[in-house]
C-alpha positions in Angstrom: 14.4 3.9 0.1 16.7 2.4 2.6 18.5 -0.9 3.2 20.1 0.2 6.4 19.5 -1.8 9.6 17.5 0.2 12.0 17.0 -0.3 15.7 16.4 -4.0 16.1 13.7 -3.4 18.7 11.8 -1.0 16.4 12.1 -3.4 13.5 10.8 -6.3 15.6 7.8 -4.2 16.6 7.1 -3.2 13.1 7.4 -6.8 12.0 4.9 -7.9 14.7 2.5 -5.2 13.5 2.9 -6.3 9.9 2.4 -9.9 10.9 -0.8 -9.0 12.6 -2.1 -6.9 9.7 -1.1 -9.7 7.2 -3.0 -12.3 9.3 -6.1 -10.0 9.3 -5.9 -9.4 5.5 -5.1 -13.0 4.6 -1.6 -12.5 3.2 1.0 -9.8 2.7 -0.2 -6.3 2.9 -0.4 -4.7 -0.5 -1.4 -1.3 -1.7 -4.6 -2.9 -3.1 -5.5 -4.3 0.3 -4.7 -1.0 1.9 -7.0 0.9 -0.5 -9.8 -1.6 0.0 -9.4 -1.4 3.8 -9.6 2.4 3.7 -12.6 2.3 1.4 -14.5 -0.3 3.5 -13.5 1.4 6.8 -14.9 4.7 5.5 -18.0 2.9 4.1 -17.3 4.2 0.7 -18.4 2.6 -2.6 -15.8 1.9 -5.3 -17.3 4.7 -7.3 -16.9 7.2 -4.5 -13.2 6.2 -3.8 -12.5 6.1 -7.5 -13.8 9.7 -7.9 -11.7 10.9 -5.0 -8.6 9.3 -6.6 -9.4 10.6 -10.1 -9.8 7.2 -11.7 -12.6 5.1 -13.0 -14.5 2.6 -10.9 -13.3 -0.2 -13.2 -9.6 0.8 -12.8 -10.0 0.8 -9.0 -11.6 -2.6 -9.2 -8.6 -3.8 -11.2 -6.2 -2.4 -8.6 -8.1 -3.8 -5.6 -8.2 -7.3 -7.2 -4.5 -7.2 -8.0 -4.8 -7.0 -11.8 -3.1 -3.6 -11.9 -0.2 -2.1 -9.9 0.1 1.6 -9.0 3.3 3.6 -9.5 5.0 5.1 -6.5 4.3 8.6 -7.8 0.6 7.9 -8.1 0.5 6.2 -4.7 2.0 9.4 -3.1 -0.6 11.6 -4.7 -3.4 9.3 -3.5 -2.1 9.3 0.0 -2.3 13.1 0.0 -5.8 13.1 -1.5 -6.9 10.6 1.2 -5.2 12.4 4.0 -2.6 9.7 4.8 1.2 9.8 5.0 3.0 9.1 1.7 5.6 6.7 3.0 3.4 3.6 3.5 1.6 4.1 0.2 4.9 4.5 -1.7 6.5 1.6 0.1 3.6 -0.7 -0.8 3.6 0.5 -4.4 7.3 -0.3 -4.7 6.9 -3.6 -2.9 4.1 -4.5 -5.4 6.3 -3.7 -8.3 9.1 -5.9 -7.0 6.7 -8.8 -6.3 5.3 -8.6 -9.8 8.8 -8.7 -11.2 9.5 -11.9 -9.1 12.2 -10.2 -7.0 12.2 -11.3 -3.4 13.2 -8.1 -1.6 11.6 -6.1 1.2 11.3 -2.4 0.7 11.7 0.2 3.4 11.1 3.9 2.8 12.7 6.8 4.7 12.0 10.5 4.0 15.0 12.3 2.5 
């Protein structure tokens, strides 16, 4: 996790992309919204994605509807199972935990 200022140009581009994604999803991007988007984009049922992730359909439903949060460790495992890079999944999991705690911070994640 990093709090360093990066290249302002790069940060602005990322911010523009996030703004676009958030507009499409109707609010801040969360791990729940990312998982739902992946599932719908792949035309998967909740049951099929839940099986891939190793959880129950009900648990996935709770996550997708914002009733449960996912640990960063679990988010990293799921990224690997789904064939995605870990950093975005981990960042969103950490961001979700901070949001739930009422802390207004923005998380950035850099590989060590």
